[in-house]
N, C-alpha and C positions, 0 to 999 in steps of 0.2 A: 199698800205696797207700791212703790216708786214706779212709773211705766221708764222703760229704758228711752233714751231720746230717737227722734225719727231718725236721724243720722245713722244711728249704727244699727237702727233699723235694716234701713237702705245698705248700708253696707255690709250687713248679714246676708241680705239675700244677695247682692251682688257677689259675695265670697261662694253663696254656694251655685251662682250660674258657672261663676269663673273655675270654682273646683267640678262641676261636672262635665263642663266644655273641657278642661284639660283632661281628664278620665277619659272620655268616651274619643276625644283625640287620640289619645294614648293606644285607647286600646283599639281604635281604627288602622292606626298605624302599625301595630302588631297585627293584625289581622291581613293587611297587605303582605307583609314581610311571609308570614306563615302562608299564604295564597300563593305566593312566587316561590315557594320552597316544594310546596307539594306539586307545582305545576313540574316541577323536575329542571333540569338543565338538559336533556338530550333533546335534541331536533332532529327531524330528517332533512340531509342536506340535501340528497338526491338519490336516484334509485340506478339500478342495473339490473339486468335482466341474468337469469342463468343460461347459460349455454354450454356447447359442446365446444372443447379446446384442448390445449397442452397447459400443465402446470410444470414448471421450471425452480429448480431450488440452486441456487448459484453462491460460489464463494466467490470473492473479488479480493483483488492485491494488487499491487504497486509495482509494476517493471521497469523493464530496461530493455533496450535493441541490443542483442549482441550479435556476434559473428559465430557460426558453428563451428567454424575452423578458423585459431589462430597458431601464429607461431612467431617466436623469436631468437633473431639472432644474434649472436656473441661470438666475439674474438676469442680465440683459442692460444693467440698468445698475444702480451700486455706489450705496450709501446706505444708512441705517439703516433695520435692519428695524423695521415698524411692526405688523405682523400675519401671524400662521400660521394656517392656517386648516385646516388637516391633522394627526391626531398618526398615529402607526406604526399598522399596521392597517385604517386606512382605506381604503374601497373607490374611486377616481376616476374619473370619465369623462375622456376626451382633452378639453383645455382648458378644464376644471375650474381657478377659482382655488385656488391654493395659498397663496400667501406673498403680500405687497406690501411694498417698501421708500416711506420718504418721497419724493415726488416735486417738492417747491419747488424744488430745484433745475434739475430736467426741465423742469419748467412755467415755469421763467424763460429756460430756453433757448429753448422752444420761442415765446412771446412774442418774445422779441427778434428770432428769426429773420422772424416774421411780420412785425413790423415793417420788417427793412429789407427783404421782397418787397414791401410796400408802397412804400417809398419808392423802390425798383428799377422797378416797375412806373409810378410817377408820371414819374421820370425817362424813361422807353421814351416816354410820352406826349408830352413836351418836345420829344422828338429833333427837331433840324430838318432834319440832313443825313443824307446816307446813313452815314457815319461814325459820327457819334453815335449814331443808331438801331442801329447794329451794335454797337457798344458797349455800349450801352443794353440791348439782346437778352440780350449776354452774362451784363451786371448778374444780367437778372431769372432766368434760366437757375441762375445760383449760386444764387441769394437761394432760389428754389424746391427745389434740392436741400438745403439749409439745412435748410428749414422739413420737409424729410421723415425726415432726420436725426433733427432734434429730434422729429419727432413719433414717432417710433421711438423716442427714449428715456423719452420719457413712457410710452410702450406696456411698454419694459421694466422700467418701477418696477412690474409685478404678473406673476407667477409663474403660470404655468399647465400644466397636466399635457400633457406632450407625447405619452402614451399611456394609453391604460385600463388599470389596474390596482390593485395593492395599495399602500398607502405602505411600504417596511420601513427608510426612514431617514430622519430629520429632523434634519440636521447645520448648525442656525443655532438662535438663539435673538432674541427681541422684545429691541432695544435695540440687538445687537451691529451692526457693520457691514460688509457684503458684500465678502469678500476681507480681511479684517484678522482680527487675533487675539483671541479673547475674554480675559477675565480667567481662565479656567481653563487656559489655557493650548493649546486646541484652535482648529481653526482653522474660520471660517466657509466653507463650501466651495465658494463662489459660483468662486472662483479654484484650486479643487480639482477639476479633470478627473476624478480617479478617483475621487471619491464622489457630486460635485453636493450642491447644495443640499438637494434634497428626491429621494429615490430609489424608484423604481415598478417593480415586478416584477408579473408576470403568473403568480399562483401556480395558474393551474388548468391550467397546460402547465411541468411541471417535469421536469427533464431529471438526468443524473446525469454528472458528469466524474470521472474517474479518470485517475491517472498510472503509465502503464505504463514500467517497466523497459527502460533501452535494451537489454538482452540480448532481451527478448521483443518489443519493436518490431516487428520484422521479420514476426511472424505475426500481426499482427493485421490486418483489413482493413475497411472500411465494407462493412454487411451482413451480418456474421457478427451471431450471436445468443449471449444469454449471461443469467447470473443475477446478481440484484443481493440482497444482503442486508443489514438493518438491523442497526446494533450496538444498537441502544438499543429495537426496540421489537418486536424477535421478529417480522419481517415478511419475507418474498422475494418478488420479482416478476420476472418473464419482461424482456427487455430488448433492442434493436439496436441495434447501433454504427452509430452516425448520422456519425460525425469522429473524423478522427487527425489530429493537428498534424504540420503538416510539418517543423517545427524543435523540437529540445529544450529543455527546462529544466531545473529541478535542484531533487531531493527528497533532502535530507540527504545533501548531496555525490554524490549518484546522478545520472546523466544520464538524464531520464524522459519520455516525450512524452504529451501530454495525449489522454485519448480522451473522446468524450461519447455516450451510450447515451440511446435514447428507453425510456420505460417502458411495457410492455405494461399495466399497471392502476397505480393510485396505493391501495397501503394506506392503512387507517385510519391518523390521529394521525402520518403525515410532515409534515415540517417543513423550511423552508428553510434549507441550512446543516448539517442532521444527515450524521453519519458512516456511509459504508456500504462493504462489500465487495463485489468485481466480481469475477466468475470467468466469461469470456469463452471460448467454445468456438472453437477453431483448426483444430481437426480431429478428423475423426468416422467410424467405421466401424460399421455398420447390418449386423445379420444376419450377425456371422459367430461363430466358434468363441472362447470366451473362457476364460479362468482368471484367479485373482489373479496379480498382479504378485508377491507373494512367493513363489509358487510357479515361478519362472522365472529362472534363473541367465542373462541375456542376453548374448550378446557380438555386435554387429555383427546381421546379421539371421538370426542363429539362438541357439538358449539350450537350456538341457537343463532336464529337470524328473524328478523322482522318482514313477512311477507305480506305484498301490498296487493290487496284484491282489486276486483275491477270497478269497484264502487267505492274505493279510496281507503276500505277499511284496513286497518293495520293489526295482523297477527303473529303472534312469537310460535317460531316453531322450532324444533328441536332435530338436528340433522346427525347425520355420520359425518366425518371427515377423513377426508383420506391423505394426499400429499399436501403440507403447507407450502407453495410457493412464495418468491419474490414479491409479486404483487397478486397472486390468485389462490385461490383453494380449492382442493378437489372436493366434490359433493358425493360421497359414497349412497347415502339414501337421504330421504327427507324433503327433498325438492325435485320438482320436473323441469325439464327444459321448457323454457318460455316463462317459468314464473318470473315476477316482479320482487323485488327485495329491496328493503332501505339500506342507504349507507348513513350511519349514524355516526354523529359528531357530538362530543361532549364538550359543552361551556361553560367554564364556572368565573363565575364575575364576581369576586369578594366585595367590590367597590357598588356595586348595584343592587342591594339584598333587601329593599323596599323595608327596612328598618329604622326609625327616628326615635331614640329614646330617650325620656326625661329623665333628669336628677330624681334624689329623694328632696331637693332645695329650689325653690324659684326665687331668682336674684333681687334684691336691693328691696330690703323690709323685713321686719320682725317676723309676718308672717309668709314672708318670701315673694308678696308682690310687689309692684312696684309703687312709690310713693310713700311710705315706712311713716304713715302716721299712726294711729292709735289703734291698736288690733292688726297692722298692717295693711288697713286701708286708706286710700285719700281722706283726707278732710277730716276726719276722724277727731270728737270734741269728748 
């Protein structure tokens, strides 16, 4: 029998060595990945101590500063504006003159009504029969009513403040006709009930209105307290919820319910229309054992925590959970005050699995090894 050439024997040996090495490396890398997976990705970030405190759950909403009382002043008689006596920011008293319109037409109407009344009274004086007297008396009554209406029209050419407060808007200009559009395309607001010709607000008594999402609306109620935070002036104030709208509105295509809150105090620099963030306390448990929310994995009214012993040993414990607050959880049983618990974080690192996987073929050669000689090994004859 012909013996195989030495080179083939050498190459065959190398093939066995390389194959064994490759297989061993593959198994080692797979084993490293499995070890990493078996180790898990949960790590103790820090610890906390179970302590007695207050757990609160709040409902958050965006809101706006509004005035508790506002009023709109509108002309009772239309006409051309002849004077505006106030500007935005002025403080006015109830009954104070704010603006006037041309009263010429109204005055002519009053003069005519008074003349008709005089004529009716003269006819009554000349009446001779009961029928003539009754007719004349009816005419006098109608004339007197016309005079009263004409007097109201004259009085309506003067716009007065319906309440005391601060002027927050003037929606007209001198020379414009009330109830018509001016040259700038805006509407002089005597015919616009939503704005009025002049708007007045009581800036000494400000409120906050906020839109609560439909999902949270069932939790809010009059009498609850909360906190108002101003977005622009770095200020906060306590507040009490005083009203909840009975019907929903819409905010960003989401059904919302408007709520009103009275402020405990008015921080400096607060202005009408400023935006705020509202947090209404809807549930609270005082003098209870608490731990941070990150320490408890809650399922229904129970949960699991990891207790850290004095020797550093970790023990999983089942606890009874009470109120779940915004940042803490009430522990009804299963822990004692002073117990140390772990705050667990989970890290999912897809890129670092520790696994390198070879394919079914090796590059560049009939046998999958480099060199491409006979049998896929270098130098083969």
